[in-house]
N, C-alpha and C positions, 0 to 999 in steps of 0.2 A: 625423692622420686624413686619409685620402685621400677626396676627394669625387668620386663618379662623375659623369661628364658624359654627357648623353643626346644622341646624334647624331640627326639626322632619321630615319635608318633604324630605330634602336631605339625612337624615339617612335612610329613607324608600327606597329611590331610590337606594342607595348604596347596601342595603340588597338584593333588587330584582336582581341587576346586579350580585352580588356575587353568589346568588342561581342559577342564570342562567348559570354562568360559571361552577359551581360545577356540575350542572345537566348535562351540555354538556360533561364534562370530564368523568362523571360516566357512561353514557349510550351510548356514541359513540362506544366503543369497542363491546358492546353487539349487536348493530345494524349491525356492520361490520361482526361479527361472523355468525349471522343469514343469512346475505346475501350470505356469502361465502358457508355456508352449503346448502342453496337453490340452488345456482349455481352448486355446486358439484353434487347435486341430479339430476339436470336437465341434466347434461353432462354424461349420461349413455346410453349404447347401449345394447339392449336385443336380443340375437340370440339363436336359437334352432338348435342343430346339430342332425343328424340321423346316426345310426349305424346299420348294419345288418350282420349277420353271419349265414351261413348254415352249418349244420352238418348231417352226415349220420346216419340214424336210425339203430339200431341194435336189437331192441326187438319189439314184436308185442303183442298188447292187443286184446284178442278175447272174444266175448260174444256168448256162445252156449246156445241154448234153446231146451227144450223138450215140445212139444205140443201134447196133446191127446184129442180126442173127444169121447163121449159115451153118453148113455142114463141114466146111473146111476152115481150120483155125487161121491159116495164113491169109486166105481170101477175106475172112471177116476183118482181120486186123488191117488189111490194105484198104478196105472200103471205109473203115472207121477213120483211118489216117487221111484219106482223100477228102472225105466230107468235112472232117474237122479242120483241115488246112484251108478249105474254102471259107468256112465260118470265120476262122481267125483272120484271114486276109480281109474279109469284109469288115470285121471289127476294127482292125488297124486302120483301114481306109476312113473310118468314121472317127478316128482319134479318140477312142474310149480311154478311160483312166483305169489304172491298176489291172490290166489284162494279165491273166495268169491261168495256168492249167491247175485244176484242183483235184483231178482224179482220172486215172487210166486203168482199165480193167479188161481182162480177157479170161473167160472161164468156160469150162465145158457144161453142157446140159445133159442130164441123165434121164433115162427111162427106167423105172423100177417095176419089174414084173417077174412073178414067180421066184422071188428071192434073188433075182439077178439085177445087176446095175450095168446098164449099157449106155455108152456115150452116143447121143443122137445128134449132137451139133455143138455149136459154140456161140457164146454171146460176148460181144466186145462193146466197150463204151469209152467215151472220152468226155470230160467235163471241163468247161472253161468258165471263168467268172470275170466280170468287168463292172465298172461304174461309169455312169454318165448322167447328165441332167435329166430329170424325170420327164420333162415334156417331150423329149426325143426318144424315149425308150420304146414306146409302143411300135412305131414304124420300124425301128431297128430290129426288134424281135421278129416281126413278120419277115423282114429281109433275110434274117439269119435262118429262119425256118426254110425259106426258099433256097438258101445256100446249102442246106444239108442238116441243120439241127432238127431233132425231133423230140427233144425233151426240154421242158422248162423246170429245172430242179429247185429253183428258189428265187424269190424276188423280195427284197427288203429295201426300206427307205432310210436315208440318213441325212442329217444336216451337215453343212460344211464345218470344218474344224474351228474356224474363228467364231462362228455362231454358237457352237457347243461350249467353247471356253467362256464366252460372255455369259451364257446361261448358267454355267457352273459358278462363276463369281457372284451372280445375282442370287442363286440358290443358297450360297454360303452366307451372304448378307442377311437373307430372310431367316436362315436358321439361327444366326446370332441374335437377331431381333426377337425371334420367338422364345429363345432361351432366356433372354433378359426380361421379357414380358412375364414369363412364367415365374421367374424368381421374384420380380416386383410384386406380383399378386400374392404369392405365398408369404413373403416377408412382411408386406403391408398388412395382411390379415392378422399377423401375429405382433403387430406394432414393433417390428424390427427394421433395421436399416442395413443395407449392404455396405461392406467396408471396401473390399477389393476382390478382384478375380485372381485366384491363386493357381488355377489350372485350366488349360484349354485343350480340347481334343477334337479333331476333325474326323468324322466317320462317314463313309459312304459317299464321297464326292467324286467317284469315278465316272467317266463318260458312259452314257447309256448304251444299251444294245440297240442295233438297228431294228426298226419296226418291220416285222415280217408281213408279207402279203400271202395269206393262206391259200396257196394255189399251187398245184403241180399238174402239168398238162402234157399230153402227148399229141404231137401234131404230124399231119401230112403236109403237103404243100398248101399254102394259103391260096384260096380260090377266088376271093373277092377283093375289092379295093379298099375296104374299111380296115383301118389299122387297129391293132389291139389297144384298148384303152388302159392306161396305167395312171392311177391317181395316187399321189403321195399323201402321207399323213403327218402327224406330229411326233416328235421325240420329247420325252419328259426327262429332265435332269433333276435328280434328287440329291439333297445334302443333309447331313446331320452334324451338329456341333454340340459338344458337351462342355459345360462350364462348371467349375467348382468355385463357389463364391463364399468368401468369409463375411460373417455378419456379427 
């Protein structure tokens, strides 16, 4: 029996072959896992669903103003304060909600002639806002005008917080259903099946802005017995949900 001798060259070649085999065995699974992860990341569908829910408003937010003009700044400010105090006392007696001052101003009025600027008087104003049930707003506005208010600076309609939150939850559910329906249509058309939802994002589920009543009026004293009609509207709550679905 002849025994093979290993020269240094043969030993080096054997060592290289062994290292190659070991290297291949060690890194092949890592390469396969990376490829699988990349493929899984590529096989995703992103869809955005829309949800919308309308609710009836029940309360009205009103901004009432007192505007006064005169030639003496102190006298103007006194009259503004007196008339505003009477309006505020009335509003408090009616137990309105969220009563607050939203603006106070006193400014000069000028006459521009022959390149000159002369003060000819002053304008003072005070604005208060409040909320109350819509069905009672019209008569209260009339009483406030009789008490001293001569500006209606804004009227907007809102639903109560509990109703808005319920509408938000429903709009979110509708948005999810819409996103899933879209995904089902697309994947079904391609003979593919959804595997799992890998990402969820909620967009635009904030409470809606109050519905404005497009009216700004200036009043003197109310002369008849008819109350100002105020009719509320609807608020619309919108929601968006974005789903990333693996297939």
